[in-house]
GUMI-103943 format. One record per residue (C-alpha): residue number from 1; residue in one letter; z, x, y. Coordinates in Angstrom, 3 decimals. Layout:
residues N
+------+------+----------+----------+----------+
! resi ! resn !        z !        x !        y !
+------+------+----------+----------+----------+
!  NUM !    A !        Z !        X !        Y !
...
+------+------+----------+----------+----------+
end
This chain:
residues 290
+------+------+----------+----------+----------+
! resi ! resn !        z !        x !        y !
+------+------+----------+----------+----------+
!    1 !    M !   -2.086 !    4.976 !  -27.611 !
!    2 !    A !   -3.971 !    7.116 !  -25.113 !
!    3 !    K !   -1.981 !    8.234 !  -22.032 !
!    4 !    E !   -2.766 !    6.238 !  -18.915 !
!    5 !    Y !   -2.752 !    9.014 !  -16.298 !
!    6 !    W !   -3.864 !    6.581 !  -13.563 !
!    7 !    R !   -0.934 !    4.220 !  -13.829 !
!    8 !    W !    1.756 !    4.257 !  -11.091 !
!    9 !    P !    5.260 !    3.378 !  -12.338 !
!   10 !    E !    6.137 !   -0.338 !  -12.127 !
!   11 !    Y !    9.642 !   -1.180 !  -10.982 !
!   12 !    R !   11.976 !   -3.736 !   -9.421 !
!   13 !    M !   15.256 !   -3.482 !   -7.501 !
!   14 !    T !   17.910 !   -5.663 !   -5.955 !
!   15 !    V !   18.969 !   -3.969 !   -2.725 !
!   16 !    G !   20.774 !   -6.778 !   -0.838 !
!   17 !    E !   24.521 !   -6.440 !   -0.689 !
!   18 !    K !   25.697 !   -9.772 !    0.678 !
!   19 !    D !   25.829 !  -13.022 !   -1.379 !
!   20 !    W !   22.407 !  -14.681 !   -1.014 !
!   21 !    K !   24.098 !  -18.109 !   -1.238 !
!   22 !    S !   25.521 !  -17.597 !    2.217 !
!   23 !    G !   22.069 !  -16.971 !    3.648 !
!   24 !    K !   20.436 !  -19.535 !    5.886 !
!   25 !    I !   16.778 !  -18.660 !    5.169 !
!   26 !    I !   15.558 !  -17.244 !    1.817 !
!   27 !    T !   11.882 !  -16.239 !    1.775 !
!   28 !    A !    9.322 !  -14.444 !   -0.380 !
!   29 !    G !    6.307 !  -12.445 !    0.543 !
!   30 !    I !    3.806 !  -11.841 !   -2.232 !
!   31 !    D !    1.127 !   -9.260 !   -1.783 !
!   32 !    V !   -1.524 !   -9.496 !   -4.533 !
!   33 !    G !   -3.650 !   -6.362 !   -4.091 !
!   34 !    S !   -6.701 !   -5.317 !   -6.052 !
!   35 !    V !   -4.621 !   -2.672 !   -7.901 !
!   36 !    S !   -0.976 !   -3.676 !   -7.554 !
!   37 !    S !    1.054 !   -6.871 !   -6.837 !
!   38 !    K !    4.250 !   -6.758 !   -4.911 !
!   39 !    T !    6.953 !   -9.281 !   -4.033 !
!   40 !    A !    9.620 !   -8.924 !   -1.372 !
!   41 !    I !   12.558 !  -11.347 !   -1.358 !
!   42 !    M !   14.345 !  -11.617 !    1.972 !
!   43 !    V !   17.636 !  -13.263 !    2.931 !
!   44 !    D !   17.822 !  -14.006 !    6.670 !
!   45 !    G !   15.117 !  -11.400 !    7.333 !
!   46 !    E !   16.761 !   -8.591 !    5.359 !
!   47 !    L !   15.211 !   -7.178 !    2.136 !
!   48 !    Y !   17.189 !   -8.448 !   -0.790 !
!   49 !    A !   15.040 !   -7.710 !   -3.852 !
!   50 !    F !   11.515 !   -6.596 !   -4.677 !
!   51 !    S !    9.120 !   -5.817 !   -7.504 !
!   52 !    L !    5.982 !   -3.759 !   -7.763 !
!   53 !    M !    3.606 !   -4.090 !  -10.722 !
!   54 !    R !   -0.002 !   -3.785 !  -11.792 !
!   55 !    T !   -2.319 !   -6.641 !  -10.798 !
!   56 !    G !   -3.872 !   -8.227 !  -13.869 !
!   57 !    S !   -7.285 !   -9.946 !  -14.145 !
!   58 !    N !   -5.825 !  -13.247 !  -12.902 !
!   59 !    S !   -4.408 !  -13.429 !   -9.338 !
!   60 !    P !   -2.247 !  -16.545 !   -9.754 !
!   61 !    D !   -0.717 !  -15.095 !  -12.941 !
!   62 !    S !   -0.105 !  -11.713 !  -11.236 !
!   63 !    A !    1.526 !  -13.511 !   -8.323 !
!   64 !    Q !    3.859 !  -15.463 !  -10.568 !
!   65 !    K !    4.793 !  -12.455 !  -12.748 !
!   66 !    T !    5.715 !  -10.270 !   -9.710 !
!   67 !    L !    7.694 !  -13.122 !   -8.168 !
!   68 !    N !    9.581 !  -13.763 !  -11.443 !
!   69 !    W !   10.332 !  -10.079 !  -11.833 !
!   70 !    A !   11.648 !   -9.714 !   -8.295 !
!   71 !    L !   13.998 !  -12.764 !   -8.795 !
!   72 !    E !   15.207 !  -11.457 !  -12.183 !
!   73 !    T !   18.976 !  -10.827 !  -12.284 !
!   74 !    T !   19.442 !  -11.956 !   -8.615 !
!   75 !    G !   20.523 !  -15.490 !   -9.548 !
!   76 !    I !   17.874 !  -16.826 !   -7.109 !
!   77 !    A !   15.500 !  -19.314 !   -8.587 !
!   78 !    Q !   12.017 !  -19.973 !   -7.248 !
!   79 !    K !   13.234 !  -23.470 !   -6.072 !
!   80 !    D !   15.851 !  -21.732 !   -3.903 !
!   81 !    L !   13.108 !  -20.081 !   -1.754 !
!   82 !    H !   12.590 !  -21.895 !    1.522 !
!   83 !    Y !    9.119 !  -20.520 !    2.105 !
!   84 !    I !    6.555 !  -18.276 !    0.365 !
!   85 !    V !    3.709 !  -16.472 !    2.149 !
!   86 !    G !    0.856 !  -14.885 !    0.158 !
!   87 !    T !   -1.088 !  -11.904 !    1.383 !
!   88 !    G !   -3.438 !   -9.248 !    0.061 !
!   89 !    Y !   -6.755 !   -9.358 !   -1.756 !
!   90 !    G !   -5.662 !  -12.366 !   -3.911 !
!   91 !    R !   -3.722 !  -14.266 !   -1.267 !
!   92 !    I !   -5.876 !  -17.410 !   -1.426 !
!   93 !    N !   -5.238 !  -17.599 !   -5.195 !
!   94 !    I !   -1.473 !  -18.070 !   -5.104 !
!   95 !    P !   -1.172 !  -21.841 !   -5.794 !
!   96 !    F !    2.619 !  -21.994 !   -5.154 !
!   97 !    A !    2.494 !  -20.158 !   -1.764 !
!   98 !    N !    3.143 !  -22.309 !    1.360 !
!   99 !    K !    0.761 !  -20.248 !    3.425 !
!  100 !    A !   -1.714 !  -17.307 !    3.170 !
!  101 !    I !   -1.743 !  -14.642 !    5.925 !
!  102 !    T !   -4.090 !  -11.573 !    6.054 !
!  103 !    E !   -2.777 !   -8.287 !    4.842 !
!  104 !    I !   -3.682 !   -6.693 !    8.225 !
!  105 !    A !   -1.128 !   -8.884 !   10.040 !
!  106 !    C !    1.414 !   -8.450 !    7.221 !
!  107 !    H !    1.154 !   -4.606 !    7.113 !
!  108 !    A !    1.589 !   -4.405 !   10.867 !
!  109 !    R !    4.648 !   -6.674 !   10.734 !
!  110 !    G !    6.068 !   -4.859 !    7.715 !
!  111 !    A !    5.583 !   -1.449 !    9.322 !
!  112 !    N !    7.436 !   -2.681 !   12.389 !
!  113 !    Y !   10.350 !   -3.725 !   10.156 !
!  114 !    V !   10.400 !   -0.501 !    8.153 !
!  115 !    W !    9.916 !    2.064 !   10.953 !
!  116 !    G !   10.956 !    0.151 !   14.048 !
!  117 !    N !    9.300 !   -1.190 !   17.167 !
!  118 !    T !    7.845 !    2.184 !   18.333 !
!  119 !    V !    5.050 !    1.890 !   15.716 !
!  120 !    R !    1.641 !    1.532 !   17.384 !
!  121 !    T !   -0.822 !    2.675 !   14.697 !
!  122 !    V !   -0.708 !    1.700 !   11.001 !
!  123 !    L !   -2.974 !    3.219 !    8.291 !
!  124 !    D !   -2.942 !    0.975 !    5.275 !
!  125 !    M !   -4.435 !    2.861 !    2.326 !
!  126 !    G !   -4.809 !    0.379 !   -0.484 !
!  127 !    G !   -6.442 !    0.070 !   -3.843 !
!  128 !    Q !   -9.730 !   -1.346 !   -2.635 !
!  129 !    D !   -9.976 !   -0.516 !    1.060 !
!  130 !    C !   -8.422 !    1.305 !    4.010 !
!  131 !    K !   -7.451 !   -0.325 !    7.278 !
!  132 !    A !   -6.684 !    1.284 !   10.644 !
!  133 !    I !   -4.439 !   -1.116 !   12.571 !
!  134 !    K !   -3.067 !   -0.988 !   16.128 !
!  135 !    C !   -0.056 !   -3.145 !   16.987 !
!  136 !    D !    2.434 !   -3.845 !   19.756 !
!  137 !    E !    6.250 !   -3.521 !   19.831 !
!  138 !    K !    6.606 !   -6.805 !   17.891 !
!  139 !    G !    4.285 !   -5.720 !   15.113 !
!  140 !    K !    1.512 !   -7.986 !   16.318 !
!  141 !    V !   -2.035 !   -6.730 !   15.679 !
!  142 !    T !   -3.981 !   -5.728 !   18.799 !
!  143 !    A !   -7.028 !   -4.094 !   17.099 !
!  144 !    F !   -8.122 !   -3.027 !   13.603 !
!  145 !    L !  -11.002 !   -1.516 !   11.630 !
!  146 !    M !  -11.564 !   -1.672 !    7.891 !
!  147 !    N !  -13.498 !    0.459 !    5.459 !
!  148 !    D !  -14.356 !   -1.371 !    2.239 !
!  149 !    K !  -17.829 !   -0.075 !    1.533 !
!  150 !    C !  -16.810 !    1.852 !   -1.535 !
!  151 !    A !  -13.864 !    2.555 !   -3.905 !
!  152 !    A !  -14.217 !    6.366 !   -3.507 !
!  153 !    G !  -11.961 !    6.418 !   -0.441 !
!  154 !    T !   -9.286 !    4.205 !   -1.953 !
!  155 !    G !   -6.491 !    4.020 !   -4.529 !
!  156 !    R !   -8.879 !    2.876 !   -7.207 !
!  157 !    G !  -11.037 !    5.937 !   -6.630 !
!  158 !    M !   -7.955 !    8.172 !   -6.937 !
!  159 !    E !   -7.097 !    6.479 !  -10.269 !
!  160 !    V !  -10.570 !    7.319 !  -11.593 !
!  161 !    F !  -10.081 !   10.985 !  -10.716 !
!  162 !    S !   -6.573 !   11.046 !  -12.157 !
!  163 !    D !   -7.917 !    9.755 !  -15.438 !
!  164 !    L !  -10.991 !   11.994 !  -15.398 !
!  165 !    L !   -8.903 !   15.197 !  -14.927 !
!  166 !    A !   -5.984 !   13.985 !  -17.106 !
!  167 !    V !   -3.470 !   14.524 !  -14.269 !
!  168 !    P !   -0.684 !   11.897 !  -13.816 !
!  169 !    I !   -1.381 !   10.056 !  -10.533 !
!  170 !    E !    1.992 !   10.951 !   -9.063 !
!  171 !    E !    1.155 !   14.675 !   -9.421 !
!  172 !    V !   -2.344 !   14.562 !   -7.915 !
!  173 !    G !   -1.273 !   15.265 !   -4.319 !
!  174 !    E !    0.971 !   18.255 !   -4.985 !
!  175 !    L !   -1.561 !   19.792 !   -7.449 !
!  176 !    S !   -4.341 !   19.545 !   -4.836 !
!  177 !    F !   -2.491 !   22.123 !   -2.689 !
!  178 !    K !   -2.403 !   24.726 !   -5.478 !
!  179 !    V !   -5.658 !   26.343 !   -4.292 !
!  180 !    E !   -6.065 !   29.703 !   -2.548 !
!  181 !    T !   -8.665 !   28.356 !   -0.128 !
!  182 !    E !   -9.533 !   24.775 !    0.762 !
!  183 !    P !  -12.878 !   23.768 !   -0.854 !
!  184 !    Q !  -15.564 !   21.786 !    0.851 !
!  185 !    P !  -14.969 !   18.028 !    0.476 !
!  186 !    V !  -16.953 !   16.205 !   -2.145 !
!  187 !    S !  -19.967 !   14.563 !   -0.560 !
!  188 !    S !  -20.269 !   11.300 !   -2.436 !
!  189 !    T !  -18.923 !    8.132 !   -0.871 !
!  190 !    C !  -19.531 !    6.103 !   -4.038 !
!  191 !    V !  -16.890 !    6.521 !   -6.783 !
!  192 !    V !  -19.533 !    6.555 !   -9.527 !
!  193 !    F !  -21.440 !    9.435 !   -7.856 !
!  194 !    A !  -18.192 !   11.150 !   -6.837 !
!  195 !    K !  -17.171 !   11.121 !  -10.496 !
!  196 !    S !  -20.535 !   12.632 !  -11.535 !
!  197 !    E !  -20.150 !   15.218 !   -8.745 !
!  198 !    A !  -16.662 !   16.146 !  -10.041 !
!  199 !    L !  -17.897 !   16.484 !  -13.619 !
!  200 !    G !  -20.565 !   18.830 !  -12.318 !
!  201 !    L !  -17.909 !   20.939 !  -10.477 !
!  202 !    L !  -15.804 !   21.105 !  -13.674 !
!  203 !    R !  -18.861 !   22.365 !  -15.635 !
!  204 !    Q !  -19.328 !   25.017 !  -12.982 !
!  205 !    G !  -15.826 !   26.272 !  -13.815 !
!  206 !    W !  -13.861 !   24.707 !  -10.977 !
!  207 !    P !  -10.124 !   24.252 !  -11.931 !
!  208 !    K !   -8.622 !   20.755 !  -11.724 !
!  209 !    E !   -6.658 !   21.543 !   -8.614 !
!  210 !    K !   -9.811 !   22.634 !   -6.725 !
!  211 !    V !  -11.616 !   19.423 !   -7.706 !
!  212 !    L !   -8.636 !   17.390 !   -6.529 !
!  213 !    A !   -8.404 !   19.303 !   -3.253 !
!  214 !    A !  -12.051 !   18.601 !   -2.614 !
!  215 !    Y !  -11.576 !   14.904 !   -3.360 !
!  216 !    C !   -8.381 !   14.539 !   -1.359 !
!  217 !    S !  -10.034 !   16.307 !    1.540 !
!  218 !    A !  -13.061 !   13.940 !    1.422 !
!  219 !    M !  -10.837 !   10.921 !    1.285 !
!  220 !    A !   -8.744 !   12.101 !    4.245 !
!  221 !    H !  -11.863 !   12.818 !    6.312 !
!  222 !    R !  -13.218 !    9.307 !    5.756 !
!  223 !    V !   -9.900 !    7.809 !    6.782 !
!  224 !    V !   -9.653 !    9.985 !    9.884 !
!  225 !    T !  -13.118 !    8.820 !   11.007 !
!  226 !    L !  -11.835 !    5.264 !   10.769 !
!  227 !    L !   -8.696 !    6.029 !   12.673 !
!  228 !    E !  -10.549 !    7.841 !   15.413 !
!  229 !    K !  -12.735 !    4.802 !   16.005 !
!  230 !    V !   -9.743 !    2.552 !   16.536 !
!  231 !    G !   -7.766 !    5.250 !   18.406 !
!  232 !    V !   -4.511 !    6.725 !   17.204 !
!  233 !    E !   -1.433 !    6.062 !   19.284 !
!  234 !    K !    2.105 !    7.168 !   18.421 !
!  235 !    D !    4.099 !    6.236 !   16.566 !
!  236 !    F !    1.748 !    6.493 !   13.573 !
!  237 !    V !    2.694 !    5.378 !   10.035 !
!  238 !    V !    0.978 !    5.126 !    6.634 !
!  239 !    T !    1.449 !    2.186 !    4.216 !
!  240 !    G !   -0.075 !    1.315 !    0.816 !
!  241 !    G !   -0.163 !    3.174 !   -2.437 !
!  242 !    I !   -2.069 !    6.229 !   -1.236 !
!  243 !    S !    0.705 !    6.907 !    1.283 !
!  244 !    K !    2.566 !    8.382 !   -1.735 !
!  245 !    N !   -0.219 !   10.967 !   -2.181 !
!  246 !    V !    0.757 !   14.027 !   -0.073 !
!  247 !    G !   -2.620 !   15.624 !   -0.838 !
!  248 !    V !   -4.363 !   12.938 !    1.242 !
!  249 !    L !   -1.526 !   12.314 !    3.754 !
!  250 !    K !   -1.054 !   15.957 !    4.834 !
!  251 !    R !   -4.802 !   16.451 !    5.206 !
!  252 !    V !   -5.012 !   13.313 !    7.335 !
!  253 !    E !   -2.254 !   14.706 !    9.575 !
!  254 !    K !   -3.890 !   18.113 !    9.796 !
!  255 !    E !   -7.236 !   16.643 !   10.828 !
!  256 !    L !   -5.671 !   14.243 !   13.366 !
!  257 !    K !   -3.395 !   17.036 !   14.643 !
!  258 !    T !   -0.494 !   14.580 !   14.556 !
!  259 !    T !    2.343 !   13.789 !   12.164 !
!  260 !    A !    3.032 !   10.344 !   10.625 !
!  261 !    L !    6.603 !    9.162 !   10.781 !
!  262 !    P !    8.328 !   10.206 !    7.529 !
!  263 !    R !    8.774 !    7.724 !    4.746 !
!  264 !    N !   11.841 !    5.571 !    5.191 !
!  265 !    A !   13.937 !    6.401 !    2.028 !
!  266 !    K !   15.163 !    2.764 !    1.914 !
!  267 !    Y !   11.675 !    1.248 !    1.529 !
!  268 !    D !    8.635 !    1.857 !   -0.615 !
!  269 !    P !    5.608 !    2.015 !    1.750 !
!  270 !    Q !    3.615 !   -0.001 !   -0.825 !
!  271 !    L !    5.933 !   -2.946 !   -0.001 !
!  272 !    A !    5.018 !   -3.157 !    3.705 !
!  273 !    G !    2.554 !   -6.045 !    3.213 !
!  274 !    A !    4.935 !   -8.121 !    1.094 !
!  275 !    M !    7.839 !   -7.513 !    3.507 !
!  276 !    G !    5.605 !   -8.542 !    6.446 !
!  277 !    A !    4.669 !  -11.703 !    4.590 !
!  278 !    A !    8.368 !  -12.553 !    3.874 !
!  279 !    L !    9.154 !  -12.008 !    7.596 !
!  280 !    F !    6.288 !  -14.344 !    8.610 !
!  281 !    A !    7.743 !  -16.853 !    6.133 !
!  282 !    K !   11.168 !  -16.665 !    7.874 !
!  283 !    A !    9.527 !  -17.268 !   11.306 !
!  284 !    L !    7.643 !  -20.278 !    9.873 !
!  285 !    V !   10.923 !  -21.757 !    8.505 !
!  286 !    E !   12.600 !  -21.270 !   11.923 !
!  287 !    K !    9.653 !  -22.955 !   13.650 !
!  288 !    E !    9.875 !  -25.938 !   11.274 !
!  289 !    R !   13.638 !  -26.266 !   11.739 !
!  290 !    K !   13.234 !  -26.380 !   15.504 !
+------+------+----------+----------+----------+
end
């Protein structure tokens, strides 16, 4: 079987320490993205378990699989969940969710939970699009801009390059810095043309790391343009899968002349949307009970 360089590791964890049976509100947030599907299980507003896996061709099926995997070994059954909120690209295709909420609102709320109430700007770098989000101290969205014109500036585009160059996707960012001088960014905004452009550079004798540097640089520049339009206020954080790519992240920081808050070791930044959804679910249960 051919090696799938583009594939991020899939995993699940139970992180909650107290007995969930003593919890008053058990909720789930399910974020079905174009590339990955995530579930966050929360007990009284604290992360208890989660899963992160590849989105398949069927959104309802992907949602059910990631939920089942998150619940695995916890002793919690789906019927024990008081409320489920769906978010992400496939949010309207989760038949068992009680409500669907946009990923923009969920990422802002999730970022507030992960990094605290000082967060004012969130950059969500996902599989299909990038979003620049401004929020208040409660994690409520005050403004946002979205770039979804093409996959070249997204996680899917990064996967294409990872596969093309036969470089495992987790190593792309670090490898992109192994250049003596920073090359000019690739010019194409379309992933198909960007791929052709990269092939041309390889034929010219460019090493893999130089091609990756040019692509990471181009991706960072497009994201910075988006952020500058919405206005970057501190504290600034990055969520979504591309937040794990230091090649893009460090170049974004350099161009903005600011530093994103470091990744919280306790939480995977890809889970921000799912965690935000689970927190919205808790608030909706509290509202109903009142």
